[in-house]
C-alpha positions, -999 to 999 in steps of 0.1 A, spaced: 97 -218 -307 93 -208 -271 68 -181 -263 80 -156 -238 56 -143 -211 66 -107 -221 78 -101 -256 111 -82 -255 116 -75 -292 151 -61 -290 164 -91 -270 145 -115 -293 159 -99 -324 195 -97 -313 206 -132 -325 192 -125 -359 204 -89 -362 240 -98 -352 242 -128 -376 262 -115 -406 251 -145 -427 214 -140 -419 202 -104 -415 217 -89 -447 205 -119 -468 170 -117 -453 169 -80 -459 179 -84 -495 154 -112 -502 125 -92 -489 135 -60 -506 135 -80 -539 98 -89 -532 91 -53 -524 107 -42 -557 85 -67 -576 55 -52 -559 65 -17 -570 69 -28 -607 34 -44 -606 18 -13 -590 34 11 -615 20 -11 -643 -16 -4 -632 -25 33 -639 -55 32 -616 -35 16 -587 -41 44 -562 -78 45 -571 -80 8 -564 -64 13 -530 -88 40 -521 -118 19 -533 -106 -11 -514 -103 10 -482 -138 25 -487 -153 -10 -492 -136 -23 -461 -147 7 -441 -183 3 -451 -182 -35 -445 -168 -32 -410 -193 -4 -402 -222 -28 -411 -205 -61 -402 -234 -76 -383 -258 -72 -413 -233 -86 -438 -225 -116 -415 -262 -124 -413 -265 -121 -450 -235 -144 -456 -248 -170 -432 -282 -170 -449 -268 -174 -484 -241 -199 -475 -267 -221 -457 -289 -219 -488 -260 -233 -508 -258 -263 -485 -229 -252 -462 -230 -255 -425 -221 -223 -407 -206 -223 -372 -199 -193 -350 -169 -191 -327 -164 -164 -301 -127 -171 -295 -99 -194 -305 -108 -221 -279 -144 -224 -293 -130 -225 -329 -108 -254 -320 -135 -273 -302 -159 -269 -332 -132 -282 -357 -124 -311 -333 -161 -320 -330 -165 -321 -368 -135 -344 -371 -148 -367 -344 -183 -368 -359 -166 -382 -390 -142 -405 -371 -113 -386 -387 -76 -390 -377 -58 -375 -407 -63 -340 -421 -46 -320 -448 -46 -282 -443 -37 -253 -466 -23 -220 -454 -45 -203 -428 -32 -175 -406 -65 -178 -386 -57 -214 -376 -22 -203 -366 -38 -175 -345 -60 -201 -328 -33 -226 -323 -53 -253 -341 -24 -276 -351 -10 -283 -315 -46 -285 -302 -55 -312 -328 -23 -331 -324 -28 -332 -286 -62 -348 -294 -47 -375 -316 -52 -359 -350 -24 -361 -376 -22 -326 -392 -3 -320 -424 3 -285 -437 3 -287 -474 16 -253 -483 53 -259 -491 67 -232 -468 43 -242 -440 53 -278 -444 90 -269 -441 85 -250 -409 61 -277 -396 88 -304 -401 113 -282 -383 88 -276 -354 89 -239 -360 62 -213 -366 59 -192 -398 81 -161 -398 60 -144 -425 23 -146 -433 29 -152 -471 64 -165 -471 65 -187 -440 100 -201 -445 116 -169 -458 140 -170 -428 156 -203 -441 182 -208 -467 180 -235 -493 208 -255 -475 187 -256 -443 157 -268 -463 178 -295 -478 190 -306 -444 153 -307 -432 142 -327 -462 172 -351 -458 161 -358 -422 124 -361 -428 119 -370 -465 150 -390 -472 165 -367 -499 202 -369 -507 224 -355 -481 237 -320 -489 212 -316 -517 201 -279 -520 188 -276 -555 154 -259 -553 139 -279 -582 151 -312 -567 137 -302 -532 104 -291 -547 100 -324 -566 107 -343 -533 81 -322 -515 56 -328 -542 59 -366 -540 57 -364 -502 26 -343 -502 9 -362 -529 7 -392 -506 -6 -370 -478 -33 -356 -500 -45 -391 -509 -45 -402 -473 -63 -371 -459 -98 -377 -446 -108 -340 -441 -95 -309 -458 -91 -276 -439 -85 -243 -457 -84 -206 -448 -105 -180 -465 -91 -150 -483 -124 -133 -491 -161 -142 -484 -189 -126 -503 -220 -117 -483 -242 -114 -515 -235 -150 -526 -226 -170 -496 -194 -181 -514 -158 -176 -506 -124 -175 -523 -91 -191 -515 -60 -178 -532 -28 -200 -536 2 -204 -558 6 -242 -554 -30 -255 -558 -28 -272 -525 -61 -258 -512 -79 -272 -543 -65 -307 -537 -72 -305 -499 -108 -293 -505 -115 -317 -535 -101 -351 -525 -117 -355 -490 -155 -355 -487 -154 -330 -458 -141 -294 -463 -137 -271 -433 -131 -234 -441 -120 -212 -412 -123 -175 -415 -121 -143 -394 -153 -123 -395 -135 -94 -411 -129 -113 -443 -162 -103 -458 -169 -81 -488 -205 -71 -495 -209 -79 -533 -194 -103 -558 -182 -73 -579 -162 -60 -550 -140 -91 -552 -123 -79 -584 -109 -49 -566 -92 -70 -539 -79 -97 -563 -62 -70 -584 -45 -57 -552 -37 -89 -533 -11 -108 -554 6 -76 -567 11 -64 -531 21 -98 -517 45 -113 -542 46 -90 -572 24 -112 -593 -6 -100 -614 -28 -126 -597 -23 -158 -577 -18 -189 -597 -50 -204 -583 -80 -183 -573 -106 -209 -562 -143 -201 -556 -163 -223 -533 -201 -222 -533 -215 -249 -510 -204 -285 -510 -193 -299 -543 -219 -327 -544 -246 -345 -524 -220 -368 -508 -198 -340 -495 -199 -315 -467 -188 -279 -464 -184 -264 -429 -176 -227 -425 -163 -215 -391 -167 -178 -385 -143 -166 -358 -144 -134 -337 -115 -138 -313 -113 -102 -303 -123 -87 -337 -156 -72 -323 -137 -55 -296 -112 -41 -321 -141 -29 -342 -152 -6 -313 -118 11 -312 -117 44 -331 -79 44 -330 -73 9 -343 -105 -2 -361 -88 2 -396 -65 -27 -388 -95 -49 -395 -91 -39 -432 -60 -60 -435 -61 -86 -464 -30 -104 -451 -8 -96 -481 25 -91 -461 35 -60 -481 42 -41 -449 66 -68 -438 85 -68 -471 91 -31 -469 97 -26 -431 134 -20 -423 129 -34 -388 112 -66 -399 136 -72 -428 166 -70 -404 152 -86 -373 132 -115 -388 96 -125 -381 103 -148 -351 116 -118 -331 80 -106 -328 69 -137 -309 35 -133 -325 13 -151 -351 14 -120 -373 47 -101 -372 58 -69 -388 39 -36 -388 4 -49 -389 12 -75 -362 27 -48 -340 -8 -31 -342 -29 -62 -338 -9 -80 -311 -12 -53 -284 -50 -53 -289 -50 -89 -276 -25 -84 -248 -10 -50 -244 12 -60 -215 27 -90 -233 33 -72 -266 41 -37 -253 75 -36 -270 62 -42 -305 49 -7 -313 85 5 -306 99 -20 -332 93 7 -358 113 36 -373 81 55 -381 93 58 -417 58 53 -430 68 29 -458 43 3 -445 15 28 -449 27 37 -484 25 1 -496 -6 -11 -478 -32 -20 -505 -61 -10 -483 -45 22 -469 -42 13 -433 -24 42 -416 0 17 -400 27 40 -387 2 64 -373 -15 35 -355 19 24 -341 25 59 -328 -9 58 -312 0 25 -296 31 40 -281 10 67 -265 -15 42 -253 12 20 -237 25 51 -219 -10 59 -207 -13 23 -194 20 28 -175 35 -2 -193 68 15 -202 99 3 -185 113 23 -156 144 35 -176 122 45 -206 98 65 -183 127 83 -167 144 91 -201 111 104 -215 105 126 -185 141 140 -189 135 146 -226 102 163 -219 120 186 -194 148 193 -219 125 201 -248 104 225 -228 133 249 -222 152 265 -251 180 275 -228 184 240 -212 182 224 -247 209 247 -260 231 241 -230 227 203 -232 237 205 -269 268 224 -260 277 199 -233 271 170 -257 293 184 -285 321 193 -261 320 159 -244 320 139 -275 351 157 -288 372 147 -257 357 115 -243 374 82 -254 353 57 -275 349 33 -245 333 60 -224 304 65 -248 301 30 -263 293 5 -235 265 -18 -223 248 9 -204 243 29 -236 221 6 -257 219 31 -285 256 31 -293 261 -6 -289 246 -10 -324 254 24 -339 283 47 -345 275 83 -335 284 109 -362 311 134 -356 296 163 -336 293 196 -354 314 225 -343 284 246 -336 246 241 -333 223 251 -361 207 277 -339 241 294 -334 250 291 -371 216 306 -381 219 335 -357 254 342 -371 244 340 -408 208 352 -411 218 387 -422 
């Protein structure tokens, strides 16, 4: 997928939104996942308490992040792991490449890791002669199609089973026209089994790392992380520095929240704990990555975004994401949380994303760690205005709106003109390319009188 210099979300979303076979189906599929989440949440009486507790744990962790990182490094090293520190994506990629070259490795197997997506690890390694195989089924599908994930938990949610069948026919040799999910899954299993056996190094992400023990946890539904970490003798775990929790007992809070919020399951099928290399012949490397997180930690307005546990619940509920698709965000992490995080990295490039939001607050309602997402998106809109990054037409329209709302008389007069005009103007005069609002919407029939006029007449 081509990355645009400046992300224009409305333009990028248009092909998806206007596709009658795509947008409604995508919307329905994600709402189904959201509904499963709701059933699971309602089955846990202490759900809101868990959300509050998780938020408090994350707040305390981020406030004392330096101390917890030092503790984690000390304990992980004591277990036999080698801990590396990366200031940014480039350093992370160089560290991973050096480990691979030190072991004369040319084939790796990799489980889901949004951090490695963020760092662009796959194209970097491929450019350096390394064969990278994503072993998560959804990730493998989009890798074969030379696409990026459209969702952080359901990377191929934008594809229909028929499209997956075509991809597998082209790359795996399955029967032409086959679209049965069971058949396609069996084909993928056989394909990936050979890749696992040939892999020389396994790379995984990290869902949670525990400062108290120096261990970490990887959550999957397919068991691919276990195979990738167990068959090769070298395991590289890549994690953002915000993935820490202080104590082992804190982990239970997040494990009860994660799967229920992400996919509507009580818990992921596999919750794998790693505490150092598995034996004396194996190596475990842990790469701790900053890549802008320390800068975000200094922001009072957006610091809470570091609480994110990458469950994807905000995407499953967001009316904009559900109807526009993840690729329209042109970002590693799409949806509401991505629209908060992306501008922190490059506010000019991602200036349209905070406006890809109805401010309905549904994302905040479902977030398992209580990130006030819609408030942060509103704050980003203000920040983008302060940075003078708004387009000329939007700046002018905002100034006109400000002038209008400051004067009751002017507001009342404008309302009268609008009602009168809409009654007599033909449809083509109000619905045209210059009016981007009415291109995609039908205006309601104007009322005969304003509420202010009605209230003055009937308040006796």
